[in-house]
N, C-alpha and C positions, 0 to 999 in steps of 0.2 A: 193658323191651324193649331188644335189642341197639341201640346208636347206627347202624349200618349199615342196619338194617331202619324205622328211622325215616322218615317221609316228607320229602322236601325242601320246603322253604317255597315257596311260588307267589307269583313275582314278576311280576305281569303287564308285558309290552311297553309301552313309551309307547304313547298313542293314534295318533301319526302318526310311525312309522317309516318314512323314506322309502326304503329300500334293500330291504327284505325282499319286498315284493310284486313289484317288478320284477326281483329275483333270481330268486324262483321262477317266474314267468312264464318268463325265459329259460331256466332249467334244465328246465322242462317241455317248452318247444318245441324245443331242443337235444336232449333225450333223444327225442322224436317222430320229428326228421328223422334221427337215428341210427338207429332203430328201423326206418325206411322204406328207409334205405340198407342195412342189414345185410341185411333181406329180399331187397332186389333182389340184393345181392351172393350170398346163400345160392342162389337160384335159378339165377341165372347161372353161379355156380361149381360147382354141381351139373351143369348142362348142359354146362359146359365139359370138365368130367371124363368124364362118362356118355357125351356125344354130341358129342366136338370135332369131326367132320366134317360135323355136321348144323346149323351156325350159319348160319341165314338171316336175312333181314329181320327177322322177328317178333321174334327173340331180341334182334338189336340194338336194335329199338324198344323192347323192356321195358326193357332194359337203361338206354337213354335216358331213357324215362320215369321210371324209378326213380330216378336222378339228378337229374331236372328238378324231381319233386315232392319229393325231399329237400330240394334247395336252396331250392325256392319256401318251404317249411313253415319251414326256418331263416332265410330274410330276412322272413317275417311274424313271425315269434318276435322277431328283432332289432327290428323297427319297433314291434312292442307293448312291448318292454322299454323303449325310448326313451320311448314316451309315458307310461308308467307312471312314468318317472324324473322327467319335468317336472312342476314345481311351480308354479303350484297346476295340479291336474289339469285336462284338458280334459275337459269332459262332454258326451256320454257317450264312455268309453274302450273300449267293447265290441269293435268292429270286426266286427260280426256279419257282413257279407259275407266278410271274410277267413276267418272261421273256417268257415262254411258251405262255402265254396269248397275249403278245404284237406281239409275231410272228404270232399266229394264226390271231389276227386283221389286221395286215399287208397283210397276204395272201387273206384274206377276202376283205379287201380294194382293193387289186390288181385286184382281181375276180371283183369286183362292178366298178371298174374305166374301165377295160376292156369291160365289158358289155355295160356299158354307153358309151363308146366310140365308140364301134361298133354297137349300135343301131341307 
């Protein structure tokens, strides 16, 4: 077998790697907040280019809600990252209410953006 085709040896990570879980959590929450903000910008940007004279309170409200939800999701992610970096871990670290709340906020934001986009 060609040397480049041989599988790499598997070296398991140490069982208690304090940085990876917090880093993955931070990256995923940051990615989520950027996706929320990008969707808000796309809807608002479309409206600004196609309907620049029809910018009423509903469109400003949608833009504000998108920015607020994105900032809140980012803040929740930073808090969860700090919780995971603490040693020993505080049990439980789930933060179920924050996760459910951010999920509900994303669903409501989606409904707001769709409503504004179709108006």
